[in-house]
C-alpha positions, 0 to 999 in steps of 0.5 A, a space after each residue: 142936206 142936199 136933195 139930188 137926183 141920180 142921173 147915171 152911174 160909172 161902172 168902171 169906177 163905181 161912181 153915182 152921178 147925182 144932180 142938184 141945183 148947183 151941179 153934180 156930185 160924184 159919189 161912190 157906192 153901188 149903182 143907184 136907180 137912175 131918176 131916183 131922188 136921194 139926200 146927201 149929207 155934207 159935213 162942214 168939216 168936209 168942205 174946203 175952199 179955194 179961190 180958183 178952180 182946181 184941175 190937178 186935184 183928187 177932189 171930184 166935187 168942185 162947185 162955184 160958190 158965193 160966201 153968204 156969211 162968216 161967223 167965228 166959232 171959238 178962237 181958231 175956227 170960222 163957219 162959212 155959209 155958202 150959196 152953191 146954185 141956190 143950195 146953202 152949204 157950210 164950211 168949217 175953216 180956220 180963222 187963219 185960212 179965212 184971213 189968208 183967203 180974204 173971205 167976205 160976204 159976196 165973194 165968189 170962190 169954189 167949194 170942194 167936197 171929197 167924194 168919199 166924205 159924202 153920205 147918201 
């Protein structure tokens, strides 16, 4: 769960701006009251990882993160724990992806979360 505060709304795209310790989420939906505290649920399966900040992407929520731990989840999956500005965020990736990216504790990278995957 992510604790955030509503900082604004873009009526042209129906996107709420939700500030948290690691940055700002853009989440679709009806306008939420500015200043309201909200909780967001970000599923580990909805978080992707990239070594470099992406610019030409449909993903609106991209945050600088640090890998804090990795754990094997069966034969093919890894659970990656991330620190995003003091917030613990989880990502499920394949073991192949973890090896290809060279994931290791302490590594800096970017976490990406699709706006339509975030539940408030």
